[in-house]
C-alpha positions as CSV (number, residue, x, y, z in Angstrom):
1,X,-29.7,29.1,24.5
2,X,-29.2,30.0,20.8
3,X,-25.5,30.1,19.9
4,X,-24.5,32.7,17.4
5,X,-21.3,32.5,15.3
6,X,-20.1,35.9,16.4
7,X,-16.9,36.9,18.3
8,X,-16.8,40.4,19.8
9,X,-14.0,42.6,21.1
10,X,-16.3,45.1,22.9
11,X,-13.8,47.7,23.9
12,X,-12.3,47.7,20.4
13,X,-15.6,47.9,18.7
14,X,-14.8,44.8,16.6
15,X,-17.1,42.0,15.7
16,X,-16.5,38.9,13.6
17,X,-18.9,36.3,12.3
18,X,-17.1,32.9,12.2
19,X,-18.8,29.8,10.9
20,X,-16.8,26.8,12.1
21,X,-17.7,25.0,8.8
22,X,-15.8,26.1,5.8
23,X,-17.8,24.1,3.3
24,X,-19.6,20.8,2.9
25,X,-19.3,17.9,0.5
26,X,-22.5,16.0,0.6
27,X,-23.2,15.4,4.3
28,X,-19.5,15.8,5.3
29,X,-18.6,19.1,6.9
30,X,-15.0,20.5,6.4
31,X,-14.1,22.7,9.3
32,X,-11.9,25.8,9.3
33,X,-10.0,24.3,12.3
34,X,-8.7,21.5,10.1
35,X,-7.9,23.8,7.2
36,X,-6.0,26.2,9.4
37,X,-4.0,23.4,11.1
38,X,-3.2,21.9,7.7
39,X,-2.1,25.3,6.3
40,X,0.3,25.8,9.3
41,X,1.8,22.3,8.7
42,X,2.3,22.9,5.0
43,X,3.9,26.3,5.4
44,X,6.2,24.9,8.1
45,X,7.1,22.0,5.8
46,X,8.0,24.3,2.9
47,X,10.1,26.5,5.2
48,X,11.8,23.4,6.7
49,X,12.7,22.0,3.3
50,X,14.2,25.3,2.3
51,X,16.6,25.0,5.2
52,X,17.9,21.5,4.8
53,X,21.1,22.2,3.0
54,X,22.0,25.0,5.4
55,X,22.1,22.3,8.1
56,X,23.9,19.8,5.8
57,X,20.9,17.4,5.5
58,X,19.7,15.5,2.5
59,X,16.3,16.8,1.5
60,X,15.0,13.3,0.5
61,X,15.8,11.9,3.9
62,X,14.3,14.9,5.6
63,X,11.0,14.4,3.7
64,X,10.8,10.8,4.9
65,X,11.4,11.9,8.5
66,X,8.9,14.8,8.3
67,X,6.2,12.6,6.9
68,X,6.6,10.1,9.8
69,X,6.9,12.9,12.3
70,X,3.6,14.4,11.1
71,X,1.9,11.1,11.7
72,X,3.5,10.9,15.2
73,X,2.5,14.5,15.9
74,X,-1.1,13.8,15.1
75,X,-1.4,10.6,17.1
76,X,0.6,12.1,20.0
77,X,-1.4,15.4,20.1
78,X,-4.8,13.5,20.1
79,X,-3.7,10.8,22.5
80,X,-2.3,13.4,25.0
81,X,-5.6,15.3,24.9
82,X,-7.8,12.3,25.2
83,X,-5.9,10.7,28.1
84,X,-6.5,13.7,30.3
85,X,-10.2,14.0,29.4
86,X,-11.4,10.4,29.0
87,X,-14.7,11.1,30.6
88,X,-15.7,13.3,27.6
89,X,-15.6,10.4,25.1
90,X,-18.2,7.7,24.6
91,X,-16.8,5.9,21.6
92,X,-13.8,5.4,19.4
93,X,-15.3,7.6,16.7
94,X,-15.4,10.5,19.3
95,X,-11.8,9.8,20.1
96,X,-10.5,10.1,16.6
97,X,-12.8,13.0,15.6
98,X,-10.7,16.2,15.7
99,X,-12.8,18.5,13.5
100,X,-14.0,20.4,16.5
101,X,-10.6,20.6,18.1
102,X,-8.9,18.6,20.7
103,X,-5.2,18.5,19.9
104,X,-2.6,19.1,22.6
105,X,0.6,20.6,21.3
106,X,2.9,19.0,23.9
107,X,1.6,15.6,22.9
108,X,2.3,16.6,19.3
109,X,5.8,17.6,20.0
110,X,6.5,14.3,21.9
111,X,4.9,12.2,19.1
112,X,6.8,14.0,16.4
113,X,10.2,13.7,18.1
114,X,9.7,10.0,19.0
115,X,8.5,8.9,15.5
116,X,10.8,11.3,13.7
117,X,13.8,10.0,15.7
118,X,13.0,6.4,14.8
119,X,12.7,7.1,11.1
120,X,15.9,9.3,11.1
121,X,17.7,6.4,12.6
122,X,16.7,4.1,9.7
123,X,17.3,6.7,7.1
124,X,20.8,7.6,8.5
125,X,19.7,11.2,9.1
126,X,21.6,13.2,11.7
127,X,18.9,14.0,14.3
128,X,20.2,17.1,16.2
129,X,20.2,19.4,13.1
130,X,16.9,17.9,12.0
131,X,15.5,18.9,15.4
132,X,16.7,22.5,14.8
133,X,14.7,22.6,11.6
134,X,11.7,21.0,13.4
135,X,11.8,23.5,16.2
136,X,11.5,26.4,13.8
137,X,8.7,24.6,11.9
138,X,6.8,24.0,15.1
139,X,6.8,27.7,15.8
140,X,5.4,28.4,12.4
141,X,2.7,25.7,12.7
142,X,1.7,26.8,16.2
143,X,1.5,30.5,15.4
144,X,-0.8,29.8,12.4
145,X,-2.7,26.8,14.0
146,X,-3.8,28.8,17.1
147,X,-6.2,30.7,14.8
148,X,-8.1,27.5,14.5
149,X,-8.9,27.9,18.2
150,X,-10.2,31.4,17.4
151,X,-12.6,30.1,14.8
152,X,-13.8,27.4,17.3
153,X,-14.1,30.0,20.1
154,X,-11.9,27.9,22.4
155,X,-8.5,28.1,24.2
156,X,-9.6,31.4,25.8
157,X,-8.7,32.7,29.3
158,X,-10.1,34.2,32.4
159,X,-12.2,37.4,32.6
160,X,-10.2,40.6,31.8
161,X,-10.7,44.4,31.7
162,X,-8.0,44.8,29.0
163,X,-9.0,46.6,25.8
164,X,-8.6,43.5,23.7
165,X,-10.8,41.2,25.8
166,X,-13.1,39.0,23.7
167,X,-16.5,37.4,24.1
168,X,-19.0,35.3,22.2
169,X,-22.2,33.2,22.9
170,X,-20.0,30.0,23.0
171,X,-17.7,31.6,25.6
172,X,-20.6,32.8,27.7
173,X,-22.3,29.4,27.5
174,X,-19.1,27.6,28.5
175,X,-18.5,29.9,31.5
176,X,-22.1,29.6,32.6
177,X,-22.0,25.8,32.5
178,X,-18.6,25.6,34.2
179,X,-18.7,28.6,36.5
180,X,-18.4,26.7,39.8
181,X,-15.6,24.4,38.6
182,X,-13.6,27.2,37.1
183,X,-14.0,29.5,40.2
184,X,-12.9,26.7,42.5
185,X,-10.0,25.5,40.4
186,X,-8.6,29.0,39.8
187,X,-9.8,30.7,43.0
188,X,-11.4,33.5,41.0
189,X,-14.8,35.1,40.4
190,X,-16.2,34.1,37.0
191,X,-18.6,36.5,35.2
192,X,-19.9,34.8,32.0
193,X,-21.0,38.2,30.6
194,X,-17.6,39.8,30.9
195,X,-14.8,39.6,28.3
196,X,-12.0,37.1,28.6
197,X,-8.3,36.9,27.6
198,X,-7.8,35.9,24.0
199,X,-5.1,33.4,25.0
200,X,-5.0,31.9,21.5
201,X,-3.8,35.3,20.2
202,X,-1.1,35.6,22.9
203,X,0.3,32.2,22.0
204,X,0.2,32.9,18.3
205,X,2.1,36.2,18.7
206,X,4.6,34.6,21.1
207,X,5.4,31.8,18.6
208,X,5.7,34.3,15.7
209,X,8.2,36.4,17.6
210,X,10.1,33.2,18.7
211,X,10.3,32.1,15.0
212,X,11.8,35.4,13.9
213,X,14.3,35.5,16.8
214,X,15.5,31.9,16.3
215,X,15.5,32.0,12.5
216,X,18.1,34.8,12.7
217,X,19.9,33.2,15.6
218,X,20.3,29.9,13.8
219,X,23.1,31.4,11.7
220,X,25.1,31.8,14.9
221,X,24.1,28.6,16.7
222,X,26.9,27.0,18.8
223,X,26.0,23.4,18.2
224,X,23.5,21.2,16.3
225,X,20.3,20.9,18.3
226,X,20.8,24.3,20.1
227,X,18.0,25.9,18.2
228,X,15.6,23.2,19.1
229,X,16.5,23.5,22.8
230,X,16.0,27.2,22.5
231,X,12.6,26.6,21.0
232,X,11.7,24.3,23.9
233,X,12.8,27.0,26.4
234,X,11.1,29.9,24.5
235,X,7.8,28.1,23.9
236,X,7.8,26.6,27.4
237,X,8.2,30.1,29.0
238,X,5.4,31.6,27.1
239,X,3.1,28.6,27.6
240,X,3.7,28.6,31.4
241,X,2.5,32.1,31.6
242,X,-0.4,31.8,29.1
243,X,-1.6,28.5,30.5
244,X,-2.1,30.2,33.9
245,X,-4.7,32.5,32.3
246,X,-6.7,29.7,30.7
247,X,-10.0,28.2,32.0
248,X,-9.9,24.9,30.0
249,X,-6.6,23.5,31.0
250,X,-6.0,19.7,31.1
251,X,-5.6,18.9,34.8
252,X,-3.8,16.3,36.8
253,X,-5.4,16.7,40.2
254,X,-4.8,20.3,41.1
255,X,-2.0,20.8,38.6
256,X,-2.3,22.2,35.1
257,X,-0.6,19.5,33.0
258,X,0.7,21.8,30.3
259,X,2.0,24.4,32.8
260,X,3.9,21.7,34.8
261,X,5.4,20.3,31.6
262,X,6.3,23.7,30.4
263,X,8.2,24.5,33.6
264,X,10.1,21.2,33.4
265,X,10.9,21.7,29.7
266,X,12.3,25.2,30.3
267,X,14.6,24.0,33.1
268,X,15.8,21.0,31.2
269,X,16.4,22.9,27.9
270,X,18.3,25.8,29.5
271,X,20.4,23.4,31.6
272,X,21.3,21.4,28.5
273,X,22.3,24.5,26.6
274,X,24.7,25.6,29.3
275,X,26.1,22.1,29.8
276,X,26.8,21.5,26.1
277,X,28.2,25.0,25.5
278,X,30.5,24.6,28.5
279,X,31.7,21.2,27.3
280,X,32.4,22.6,23.8
281,X,34.3,25.6,25.3
282,X,36.5,23.1,27.3
283,X,37.2,20.8,24.3
284,X,37.2,23.4,21.6
285,X,36.8,20.9,18.8
286,X,33.1,20.9,17.9
287,X,32.3,20.3,14.2
288,X,28.9,21.0,12.8
289,X,27.3,18.2,10.9
290,X,27.2,20.3,7.8
291,X,31.0,20.4,7.8
292,X,31.4,16.6,8.1
293,X,32.4,14.3,5.2
294,X,29.2,12.3,5.7
295,X,27.0,15.4,5.1
296,X,29.0,16.4,2.1
297,X,28.7,12.9,0.6
298,X,25.0,12.7,1.2
299,X,24.4,16.1,-0.4
300,X,26.6,15.2,-3.3
301,X,24.6,12.0,-3.9
302,X,21.4,14.1,-3.7
303,X,22.7,16.6,-6.3
304,X,23.8,13.7,-8.6
305,X,20.3,12.2,-8.2
306,X,18.7,15.5,-9.2
307,X,20.9,15.7,-12.3
308,X,20.0,12.2,-13.3
309,X,16.3,12.9,-12.9
310,X,16.7,16.1,-14.9
311,X,18.5,14.2,-17.7
312,X,15.9,11.5,-17.8
313,X,13.2,14.1,-18.0
314,X,15.1,15.9,-20.8
315,X,15.5,12.6,-22.7
316,X,11.9,11.9,-22.3
317,X,11.0,15.3,-23.7
318,X,13.3,14.7,-26.6
319,X,11.8,11.3,-27.3
320,X,8.4,12.9,-27.3
321,X,9.6,15.6,-29.7
322,X,11.2,13.0,-32.0
323,X,7.9,11.0,-32.0
324,X,6.0,14.0,-32.9
325,X,8.5,14.9,-35.7
326,X,8.3,11.4,-37.0
327,X,4.5,11.5,-37.1
328,X,4.6,14.9,-38.9
329,X,7.0,13.5,-41.5
330,X,4.7,10.5,-42.0
331,X,1.8,12.7,-42.3
332,X,3.7,14.8,-44.9
333,X,4.6,11.7,-46.9
334,X,1.1,10.5,-46.8
335,X,-0.2,13.8,-48.0
336,X,2.3,13.7,-50.9
337,X,1.2,10.2,-51.8
338,X,-2.4,11.4,-51.6
339,X,-1.6,14.3,-53.9
340,X,0.0,12.0,-56.5
341,X,-2.9,9.7,-56.4
342,X,-5.2,12.7,-56.9
343,X,-3.1,13.7,-60.0
344,X,-3.3,10.1,-61.4
345,X,-7.0,10.1,-60.8
346,X,-7.2,13.4,-62.7
347,X,-5.3,11.9,-65.7
348,X,-7.6,8.9,-65.7
349,X,-10.6,11.1,-65.7
350,X,-9.1,13.1,-68.6
351,X,-8.7,9.9,-70.6
352,X,-12.2,8.8,-69.9
353,X,-13.4,12.1,-71.2
354,X,-11.5,11.6,-74.5
355,X,-13.0,8.1,-74.8
356,X,-16.4,9.6,-74.3
357,X,-15.7,12.1,-77.2
358,X,-14.7,9.3,-79.5
């Protein structure tokens, strides 16, 4: 079967040609999936750094934690995916190759939180407010990153009659090859020629809405870490529903791993929110980290460091200007000396002429 790089939305009359390869350098292909994932991470990082002072965090310490968290997220996302589909990998190269996809978001969240937590401990960074920023960043990254699944024609759902159902040669081929397994696992009839749910789009929209809601709510949060718990609850709710529509879920026996984890996450997150809120209400003495003396001290040190760096840069520029000015003066003096020498040479030439006349 010849696979074409075309995705169709038949009832909408839309058709997109999507080459998985963005460009090639020599024999190395650079895939859109990786570019889109990277773009999501960068945009999330820029947003996160813009929010650090709002949460009372030193941007330098946040950068260190984010860098470590990204490494943890990558390793966790890949490891989670591979562990639940070991039979599909023949070598270590296959395991680390993610250009065609194969990252599980829950593994990424776990990896980022674990590694980020360890680094924040060493960097003396308060972790709950850092998690609030991370939760909002996750929503940005997930909303953008899901479009990598669209380009790869993956993370789609069951057959649907909805107007926005999608199809492609890749999807039809996958459904044909896995028809019996999907039908048995989901207790449904599978028609490879029929459109399917664009579940990547559902999750992208869900995360975008979640980001907008929690961004504005963050100004009214009741305690540090609440926004992150709300992120877990929000994303978990959407993922539980959307995962139930998918045909490529990672399975643990008869259970969809991500659906099970989503349900547990929602219950735990909501329970913690109510528990912490009720405790704060009883004690009535909660202080946000941004209002603590430690936070103010760290931010003051950060600002002083910025001023020192700016002063060093200014002094460096002035030294450069002085060097240029000194060089110009030397050039001017040299030019004057040269002019004097030319005049003297002129006088000597004149004397030579008089001698010649004599």
